[in-house]
PyMOL CGO cylinders between C-alpha atoms (Angstrom):
from pymol import cmd
from pymol.cgo import CYLINDER

trace = [
    CYLINDER, 14.20, 85.58, -113.50, 17.15, 84.35, -115.51, 0.3, 1, 1, 1, 1, 1, 1,
    CYLINDER, 17.15, 84.35, -115.51, 16.81, 82.25, -118.64, 0.3, 1, 1, 1, 1, 1, 1,
    CYLINDER, 16.81, 82.25, -118.64, 19.42, 80.00, -120.18, 0.3, 1, 1, 1, 1, 1, 1,
    CYLINDER, 19.42, 80.00, -120.18, 18.79, 78.79, -123.70, 0.3, 1, 1, 1, 1, 1, 1,
    CYLINDER, 18.79, 78.79, -123.70, 20.76, 76.16, -125.58, 0.3, 1, 1, 1, 1, 1, 1,
    CYLINDER, 20.76, 76.16, -125.58, 20.57, 73.68, -128.42, 0.3, 1, 1, 1, 1, 1, 1,
    CYLINDER, 20.57, 73.68, -128.42, 20.92, 75.67, -131.62, 0.3, 1, 1, 1, 1, 1, 1,
    CYLINDER, 20.92, 75.67, -131.62, 23.11, 74.63, -134.52, 0.3, 1, 1, 1, 1, 1, 1,
    CYLINDER, 23.11, 74.63, -134.52, 23.30, 73.76, -138.19, 0.3, 1, 1, 1, 1, 1, 1,
    CYLINDER, 23.30, 73.76, -138.19, 20.93, 71.17, -139.59, 0.3, 1, 1, 1, 1, 1, 1,
    CYLINDER, 20.93, 71.17, -139.59, 19.94, 70.05, -143.07, 0.3, 1, 1, 1, 1, 1, 1,
    CYLINDER, 19.94, 70.05, -143.07, 16.42, 70.61, -144.40, 0.3, 1, 1, 1, 1, 1, 1,
    CYLINDER, 16.42, 70.61, -144.40, 14.11, 67.92, -143.06, 0.3, 1, 1, 1, 1, 1, 1,
    CYLINDER, 14.11, 67.92, -143.06, 16.25, 67.43, -139.98, 0.3, 1, 1, 1, 1, 1, 1,
    CYLINDER, 16.25, 67.43, -139.98, 15.53, 67.95, -136.29, 0.3, 1, 1, 1, 1, 1, 1,
    CYLINDER, 15.53, 67.95, -136.29, 16.87, 69.97, -133.39, 0.3, 1, 1, 1, 1, 1, 1,
    CYLINDER, 16.87, 69.97, -133.39, 15.84, 70.37, -129.78, 0.3, 1, 1, 1, 1, 1, 1,
    CYLINDER, 15.84, 70.37, -129.78, 16.18, 73.66, -127.95, 0.3, 1, 1, 1, 1, 1, 1,
    CYLINDER, 16.18, 73.66, -127.95, 16.19, 73.93, -124.17, 0.3, 1, 1, 1, 1, 1, 1,
    CYLINDER, 16.19, 73.93, -124.17, 15.36, 76.86, -121.92, 0.3, 1, 1, 1, 1, 1, 1,
    CYLINDER, 15.36, 76.86, -121.92, 15.95, 76.74, -118.18, 0.3, 1, 1, 1, 1, 1, 1,
    CYLINDER, 15.95, 76.74, -118.18, 14.48, 79.36, -115.84, 0.3, 1, 1, 1, 1, 1, 1,
    CYLINDER, 14.48, 79.36, -115.84, 15.97, 80.29, -112.47, 0.3, 1, 1, 1, 1, 1, 1,
    CYLINDER, 15.97, 80.29, -112.47, 15.50, 82.97, -109.85, 0.3, 1, 1, 1, 1, 1, 1,
    CYLINDER, 15.50, 82.97, -109.85, 11.98, 84.22, -109.00, 0.3, 1, 1, 1, 1, 1, 1,
    CYLINDER, 11.98, 84.22, -109.00, 10.22, 81.66, -111.13, 0.3, 1, 1, 1, 1, 1, 1,
    CYLINDER, 10.22, 81.66, -111.13, 7.09, 81.99, -108.98, 0.3, 1, 1, 1, 1, 1, 1,
    CYLINDER, 7.09, 81.99, -108.98, 6.47, 85.30, -110.76, 0.3, 1, 1, 1, 1, 1, 1,
    CYLINDER, 6.47, 85.30, -110.76, 6.05, 83.73, -114.18, 0.3, 1, 1, 1, 1, 1, 1,
    CYLINDER, 6.05, 83.73, -114.18, 3.32, 81.49, -115.53, 0.3, 1, 1, 1, 1, 1, 1,
    CYLINDER, 3.32, 81.49, -115.53, 4.72, 80.40, -118.88, 0.3, 1, 1, 1, 1, 1, 1,
    CYLINDER, 4.72, 80.40, -118.88, 7.80, 80.12, -121.02, 0.3, 1, 1, 1, 1, 1, 1,
    CYLINDER, 7.80, 80.12, -121.02, 7.82, 80.86, -124.68, 0.3, 1, 1, 1, 1, 1, 1,
    CYLINDER, 7.82, 80.86, -124.68, 10.03, 80.78, -127.74, 0.3, 1, 1, 1, 1, 1, 1,
    CYLINDER, 10.03, 80.78, -127.74, 10.38, 83.57, -130.24, 0.3, 1, 1, 1, 1, 1, 1,
    CYLINDER, 10.38, 83.57, -130.24, 12.58, 83.82, -133.31, 0.3, 1, 1, 1, 1, 1, 1,
    CYLINDER, 12.58, 83.82, -133.31, 14.10, 86.55, -135.39, 0.3, 1, 1, 1, 1, 1, 1,
    CYLINDER, 14.10, 86.55, -135.39, 15.22, 85.89, -138.93, 0.3, 1, 1, 1, 1, 1, 1,
    CYLINDER, 15.22, 85.89, -138.93, 17.66, 88.23, -140.70, 0.3, 1, 1, 1, 1, 1, 1,
    CYLINDER, 17.66, 88.23, -140.70, 15.93, 91.43, -141.70, 0.3, 1, 1, 1, 1, 1, 1,
    CYLINDER, 15.93, 91.43, -141.70, 12.68, 90.48, -139.97, 0.3, 1, 1, 1, 1, 1, 1,
    CYLINDER, 12.68, 90.48, -139.97, 10.99, 91.32, -136.70, 0.3, 1, 1, 1, 1, 1, 1,
    CYLINDER, 10.99, 91.32, -136.70, 10.96, 88.98, -133.76, 0.3, 1, 1, 1, 1, 1, 1,
    CYLINDER, 10.96, 88.98, -133.76, 8.01, 86.58, -133.99, 0.3, 1, 1, 1, 1, 1, 1,
    CYLINDER, 8.01, 86.58, -133.99, 6.24, 84.25, -131.60, 0.3, 1, 1, 1, 1, 1, 1,
    CYLINDER, 6.24, 84.25, -131.60, 6.90, 80.54, -132.08, 0.3, 1, 1, 1, 1, 1, 1,
    CYLINDER, 6.90, 80.54, -132.08, 5.40, 78.61, -129.17, 0.3, 1, 1, 1, 1, 1, 1,
    CYLINDER, 5.40, 78.61, -129.17, 4.60, 78.80, -125.47, 0.3, 1, 1, 1, 1, 1, 1,
    CYLINDER, 4.60, 78.80, -125.47, 3.87, 76.51, -122.54, 0.3, 1, 1, 1, 1, 1, 1,
    CYLINDER, 3.87, 76.51, -122.54, 1.67, 77.78, -119.72, 0.3, 1, 1, 1, 1, 1, 1,
    CYLINDER, 1.67, 77.78, -119.72, 2.08, 75.99, -116.41, 0.3, 1, 1, 1, 1, 1, 1,
    CYLINDER, 2.08, 75.99, -116.41, -1.61, 76.13, -115.44, 0.3, 1, 1, 1, 1, 1, 1,
    CYLINDER, -1.61, 76.13, -115.44, -3.40, 73.49, -117.42, 0.3, 1, 1, 1, 1, 1, 1,
    CYLINDER, -3.40, 73.49, -117.42, -0.25, 72.69, -119.41, 0.3, 1, 1, 1, 1, 1, 1,
    CYLINDER, -0.25, 72.69, -119.41, -1.57, 74.88, -122.22, 0.3, 1, 1, 1, 1, 1, 1,
    CYLINDER, -1.57, 74.88, -122.22, 0.55, 74.98, -125.35, 0.3, 1, 1, 1, 1, 1, 1,
    CYLINDER, 0.55, 74.98, -125.35, 0.25, 77.55, -128.12, 0.3, 1, 1, 1, 1, 1, 1,
    CYLINDER, 0.25, 77.55, -128.12, 1.94, 77.56, -131.52, 0.3, 1, 1, 1, 1, 1, 1,
    CYLINDER, 1.94, 77.56, -131.52, 2.40, 79.88, -134.44, 0.3, 1, 1, 1, 1, 1, 1,
    CYLINDER, 2.40, 79.88, -134.44, 0.62, 78.55, -137.53, 0.3, 1, 1, 1, 1, 1, 1,
    CYLINDER, 0.62, 78.55, -137.53, 3.94, 78.23, -139.36, 0.3, 1, 1, 1, 1, 1, 1,
    CYLINDER, 3.94, 78.23, -139.36, 5.28, 75.64, -136.91, 0.3, 1, 1, 1, 1, 1, 1,
    CYLINDER, 5.28, 75.64, -136.91, 2.17, 73.70, -135.89, 0.3, 1, 1, 1, 1, 1, 1,
    CYLINDER, 2.17, 73.70, -135.89, 2.59, 69.94, -136.31, 0.3, 1, 1, 1, 1, 1, 1,
    CYLINDER, 2.59, 69.94, -136.31, 6.35, 70.27, -136.86, 0.3, 1, 1, 1, 1, 1, 1,
    CYLINDER, 6.35, 70.27, -136.86, 7.34, 71.78, -133.49, 0.3, 1, 1, 1, 1, 1, 1,
    CYLINDER, 7.34, 71.78, -133.49, 6.46, 70.57, -130.01, 0.3, 1, 1, 1, 1, 1, 1,
    CYLINDER, 6.46, 70.57, -130.01, 6.99, 72.48, -126.76, 0.3, 1, 1, 1, 1, 1, 1,
    CYLINDER, 6.99, 72.48, -126.76, 7.09, 70.54, -123.51, 0.3, 1, 1, 1, 1, 1, 1,
    CYLINDER, 7.09, 70.54, -123.51, 7.98, 71.14, -119.90, 0.3, 1, 1, 1, 1, 1, 1,
    CYLINDER, 7.98, 71.14, -119.90, 10.52, 69.53, -117.62, 0.3, 1, 1, 1, 1, 1, 1,
    CYLINDER, 10.52, 69.53, -117.62, 8.82, 70.03, -114.26, 0.3, 1, 1, 1, 1, 1, 1,
    CYLINDER, 8.82, 70.03, -114.26, 11.80, 68.95, -112.24, 0.3, 1, 1, 1, 1, 1, 1,
    CYLINDER, 11.80, 68.95, -112.24, 13.98, 71.70, -113.64, 0.3, 1, 1, 1, 1, 1, 1,
    CYLINDER, 13.98, 71.70, -113.64, 11.41, 74.41, -114.40, 0.3, 1, 1, 1, 1, 1, 1,
    CYLINDER, 11.41, 74.41, -114.40, 12.44, 74.39, -118.01, 0.3, 1, 1, 1, 1, 1, 1,
    CYLINDER, 12.44, 74.39, -118.01, 10.96, 73.81, -121.43, 0.3, 1, 1, 1, 1, 1, 1,
    CYLINDER, 10.96, 73.81, -121.43, 12.07, 72.09, -124.58, 0.3, 1, 1, 1, 1, 1, 1,
    CYLINDER, 12.07, 72.09, -124.58, 11.25, 72.95, -128.15, 0.3, 1, 1, 1, 1, 1, 1,
    CYLINDER, 11.25, 72.95, -128.15, 11.47, 69.90, -130.37, 0.3, 1, 1, 1, 1, 1, 1,
    CYLINDER, 11.47, 69.90, -130.37, 11.75, 71.03, -133.97, 0.3, 1, 1, 1, 1, 1, 1,
    CYLINDER, 11.75, 71.03, -133.97, 11.17, 68.47, -136.70, 0.3, 1, 1, 1, 1, 1, 1,
    CYLINDER, 11.17, 68.47, -136.70, 10.95, 68.67, -140.48, 0.3, 1, 1, 1, 1, 1, 1,
    CYLINDER, 10.95, 68.67, -140.48, 12.99, 71.84, -140.40, 0.3, 1, 1, 1, 1, 1, 1,
    CYLINDER, 12.99, 71.84, -140.40, 12.88, 74.16, -143.39, 0.3, 1, 1, 1, 1, 1, 1,
    CYLINDER, 12.88, 74.16, -143.39, 15.32, 76.84, -144.55, 0.3, 1, 1, 1, 1, 1, 1,
    CYLINDER, 15.32, 76.84, -144.55, 12.74, 79.45, -143.54, 0.3, 1, 1, 1, 1, 1, 1,
    CYLINDER, 12.74, 79.45, -143.54, 13.09, 78.27, -139.93, 0.3, 1, 1, 1, 1, 1, 1,
    CYLINDER, 13.09, 78.27, -139.93, 16.58, 79.75, -139.92, 0.3, 1, 1, 1, 1, 1, 1,
    CYLINDER, 16.58, 79.75, -139.92, 16.67, 82.39, -137.20, 0.3, 1, 1, 1, 1, 1, 1,
    CYLINDER, 16.67, 82.39, -137.20, 17.97, 83.33, -133.80, 0.3, 1, 1, 1, 1, 1, 1,
    CYLINDER, 17.97, 83.33, -133.80, 15.64, 81.70, -131.28, 0.3, 1, 1, 1, 1, 1, 1,
    CYLINDER, 15.64, 81.70, -131.28, 14.94, 83.42, -127.96, 0.3, 1, 1, 1, 1, 1, 1,
    CYLINDER, 14.94, 83.42, -127.96, 13.45, 82.01, -124.81, 0.3, 1, 1, 1, 1, 1, 1,
    CYLINDER, 13.45, 82.01, -124.81, 11.17, 84.32, -122.83, 0.3, 1, 1, 1, 1, 1, 1,
    CYLINDER, 11.17, 84.32, -122.83, 9.22, 84.21, -119.56, 0.3, 1, 1, 1, 1, 1, 1,
    CYLINDER, 9.22, 84.21, -119.56, 5.73, 85.68, -119.14, 0.3, 1, 1, 1, 1, 1, 1,
    CYLINDER, 5.73, 85.68, -119.14, 4.88, 87.73, -116.09, 0.3, 1, 1, 1, 1, 1, 1,
    CYLINDER, 4.88, 87.73, -116.09, 1.07, 87.66, -115.60, 0.3, 1, 1, 1, 1, 1, 1,
    CYLINDER, 1.07, 87.66, -115.60, 1.22, 90.68, -113.28, 0.3, 1, 1, 1, 1, 1, 1,
    CYLINDER, 1.22, 90.68, -113.28, 2.59, 92.75, -116.15, 0.3, 1, 1, 1, 1, 1, 1,
    CYLINDER, 2.59, 92.75, -116.15, 0.76, 90.80, -118.86, 0.3, 1, 1, 1, 1, 1, 1,
    CYLINDER, 0.76, 90.80, -118.86, 3.81, 90.51, -121.03, 0.3, 1, 1, 1, 1, 1, 1,
    CYLINDER, 3.81, 90.51, -121.03, 6.96, 88.55, -121.70, 0.3, 1, 1, 1, 1, 1, 1,
    CYLINDER, 6.96, 88.55, -121.70, 9.22, 90.42, -119.31, 0.3, 1, 1, 1, 1, 1, 1,
    CYLINDER, 9.22, 90.42, -119.31, 12.31, 88.28, -119.19, 0.3, 1, 1, 1, 1, 1, 1,
    CYLINDER, 12.31, 88.28, -119.19, 14.47, 87.20, -122.10, 0.3, 1, 1, 1, 1, 1, 1,
    CYLINDER, 14.47, 87.20, -122.10, 17.33, 84.81, -122.51, 0.3, 1, 1, 1, 1, 1, 1,
    CYLINDER, 17.33, 84.81, -122.51, 20.20, 85.08, -124.92, 0.3, 1, 1, 1, 1, 1, 1,
    CYLINDER, 20.20, 85.08, -124.92, 19.46, 83.90, -128.41, 0.3, 1, 1, 1, 1, 1, 1,
    CYLINDER, 19.46, 83.90, -128.41, 20.55, 80.64, -129.92, 0.3, 1, 1, 1, 1, 1, 1,
    CYLINDER, 20.55, 80.64, -129.92, 21.13, 80.41, -133.66, 0.3, 1, 1, 1, 1, 1, 1,
    CYLINDER, 21.13, 80.41, -133.66, 19.36, 77.77, -135.72, 0.3, 1, 1, 1, 1, 1, 1,
    CYLINDER, 19.36, 77.77, -135.72, 20.54, 77.43, -139.31, 0.3, 1, 1, 1, 1, 1, 1,
    CYLINDER, 20.54, 77.43, -139.31, 18.72, 75.13, -141.72, 0.3, 1, 1, 1, 1, 1, 1,
    CYLINDER, 18.72, 75.13, -141.72, 20.80, 74.66, -144.83, 0.3, 1, 1, 1, 1, 1, 1,
    CYLINDER, 20.80, 74.66, -144.83, 22.16, 71.96, -147.09, 0.3, 1, 1, 1, 1, 1, 1,
]
cmd.load_cgo(trace, "trace")
């Protein structure tokens, strides 16, 4: 499975950005796509996920209400709409695909940098 992430950039506090993640290859082996982020000097942390079965979405407490993950069925991809961005949202954001057979996020895309600053 290959993942292509895009959409990062510089935005002012309170602004919005939308990240995209497109999956290709053996997508039948995955059952969800997720977003993680890693801020400078911190460990990578879960942000949100979208599970195909039941269209189940999950969010980290720090982004609930402000971020929305959705799926583009036609392209087997997900979007992460980020609103009311805060400086503490600054991080490299990574898209990942979950393999239920291995019970883990087994595939990772390249990161995309999101900078929230005035």
